[in-house]
N, C-alpha and C positions, 0 to 999 in steps of 0.2 A: 479494272474498275476505277472510275474517277472518284475522288474523295478520300476519306480516311480509310486506310487499309484495314483498320480494326484493331482492337486491343484484346488481349487474352488475359482475363483475370481469374485464373484458377477454374476453368470450366465455364466461364461466362464471357461471351464476346459481344462486341457491338460493332456496327457498321453504319457509317453516315455517308450520304451522297447528296450533293447540292449542285444544281445547274441554274445559271442565271444569265439572262440576256436583256439588253436594253437598246432602244433605238429612238432617234429623234428625226423630225422632218421639218425643215425650214426652207421653203422655196424662195428663190431670189425675188425681190420686189413684191412680196406678198404680205398681206396682213394676217395670214394664218400661220400657226405653229402647232406642232403635235409631237407627242412623245409617248412611249409605252415601254412596258417591261414584262417579263415572264420569269417565274421562279418555280423550280421543282425541288422539294426537299424530302428525303426518305431516310428514316432511321429504323434500324432493326437490331434485335438482340437475340442471342441464343444461349441456352444453358441446358443442363441435364434435364430440367423440368419442361423444356419445350422452347418454342421460339415465337417472336411477335415482331411485327413491323407496321409502320404507318407511313403513308405518302401524302404530302400536301402539294397542291398545285395552285398557283395564284397568277392572275393576269391583271395588269393595271394600265390604264390609258388616260391621256388628257389632251385637250385641245384648247387653243386660245385664239381669239379673233380680236385684233386691235381696231375697233370701230373708229376711234379718233384718239387724239393725244390724251384725252381725259376719260376715255371709256374703253375698258377691256371686257370682253365677254369670254368666259371660260367654262369648261365642263370637264368632269372626270368620271370615270367608272372603274370599279374593281370587281373582280370575281375570284373567289377562292373556294377550295373544297378539298375534302379528303373522304375516303371510304368510311372513316369512323365518325367524322363530324358533319357530313352533309355539305351542302353548297351554300355559300353566303355571297350575296351580291349587294353592292352599294353604288350610289351615284350622287353627284352634286353638281350644281350649276350656279356658283356665285357670280355676281356682277360687280366689277370694280371700276 
């Protein structure tokens, strides 16, 4: 298993797993740039009273277009969710 192999605290144990990846795209001689990332995080615990766990997944991406030396157009979006918290989505598009 990737992550913390766990700790044993007198009948109580925890496990943590996190995976992360990121990428960027910059074509030669282009005004476009893009980047993105993905993350998965899981935490679980066990004791004599039972067990529980939660997993969260999040995705993020952004892009930029350099229209001129004085004007950049950019946009970003993110999506995250877990079985306990539902899904949250956000987006933005500032002009600089």
